[in-house]
N, C-alpha and C positions, 0 to 999 in steps of 0.2 A: 504493500500500500504506500509506503514512504517513497519507493522508487517511482511510482506513478505520479505522485504529487511533485517530486523533484523534476520528473520529465516534463510535466505540464508547466511548471514554473520556468524551466529552461526554454520551452517552446514559446511561452508567452513573452519572455524577454526577447527572444529572437524575432517574433512578430512585431513587437513594439519598436525594437531597434530598426528593423527593416522599414517600417512605415516612416520613422523619423528620417532615415537616410533618404528615402524616396522623396519625402516632403522637402527636405533641404535642397536636394538636387533639382527639384522642380521650381524652387524659388529663385535659383540663380538666373535662369533665362528671363524670368519676369523682371528681376532687378536690372539685369544687363540692358534690356531693351526699353525699360520704362521711361527713362529721361529722353532718349532720342525719339521715341514715339510721341511723347508730349510735345517736343519741339517741332516735329514733323507735322503733327496735327495743327499746331498754331500757324505754321507756314501755309498749310493747305487752306485754312480758313481766312487768311489775310488777303486783302486786295492791294495790289502793288501797281502803281501807275508811274511809268517813266522814272524809276529810281535808279541811281547810279551805284554800281558796286564799287565800294572804296577799299575793300580788303577781302582776301581769300586765305583760308587756312585749313589744314587737315586736322580732323579731330577723331580720336578713336572712340567708338561707342560700345566696345565690349572689353571689359577689364581683362588683361592678360593675353588678348589676341591682337597682335600687331597688324594683321591684315584687315581687320574690321575697322575701316575708317571711312569717314565721309567728308565732303567738302563743306566748310562753313563759310557763308558769304556774309559780309557786313555791308549794310546799305548806308547811304548818306544820312538817313535819319537815325543812325546808331542802332538799328535793329539788326540782330543776327539770326540767320536761318540756316538749317541744315539742307544740303542738296544731295539727295540720294537718287541717282537715275539708273535705269536698267543697263544702258550701254556705257560702260566705264571709259571707252575710248573717246567719247564725246565730251568728257569733263574738261578736256583741254580747250574747248571752245568757250568756256566760261572764264573770262578774264577780268582783271581790274579795269575800271572805267567803262565797262559794258553797261548797257541800259536794260533793265529787267521790267517786264510787265506780266501781271498775273491777275486773273479774276478771283473773287472770293469763292471759297468752297470748291476749288478746282485743283486738280493734280497736274495741270498743264501750265507751263510758263514759257515765255519767249525771251530770248536774249537778242538785243539790237533789232527787234521787230522782224527777224528773219528766221532764227533757229528756234524750233520748239523742242521742249524737253518734257518728259513725263516723270513725275516723282514716283519713286519706287515704294512699294508696300513691304514692310519687313515681316509679314505674317509667316511666309514660308521659311525664312531663316530662323525665326523664333520657334516654329514647330520643329524644324530639324534639330535645333539646339536642345529643345525639350526631350526629343526622342533620344538624342545622344546622351544627355544627362541621365535619362532613365536607364539606359544600358550601362552607364558607369555605375549607377546606384545598384543595379542588379549584380554587377561584378563584385562590388563591396559586400553585398548581402551573401552571395555564394561563398566568398572567402571567409566571412564571419561564420556561416553555417558549417563549412568544412572544418574550421577550427574547433567549433563546439562539438562536432562529431568526433574529432580526434581526441578531445578531452574526455568525451564519454567513453570511447573505446579504451582509453588508458586507465579508466577507473574500473 
């Protein structure tokens, strides 16, 4: 009877620990994308008429991932907006002293009244990151489970 209670306690601990690991691993993508999505939504809802770009910089939106970066543009009215577009080769067309126009609640903006760009949605990258972190959490759970199995076999 005592061994059954000990076994149930060990499994309960394993289940609770597994759920905590999965929860923490699912919170990471939410945190990583929260700020950039907020800035991107603000940019999509803003109406911009003939504003001049006075500064451009690259900003990383995922902690620890050097490749995850976006272009940040600063306008003459001191507002800064993220620019994430599907075709990364076209980013070079966005330069300082370019004129930007954008309607409110639109994902399309134009530079110098000739080149149109579509703002990218990060939902697919966020979903991929959540799946990846779920796999990472499962690896941690399986290693924890195998360690408890080894301890049980040694007893």
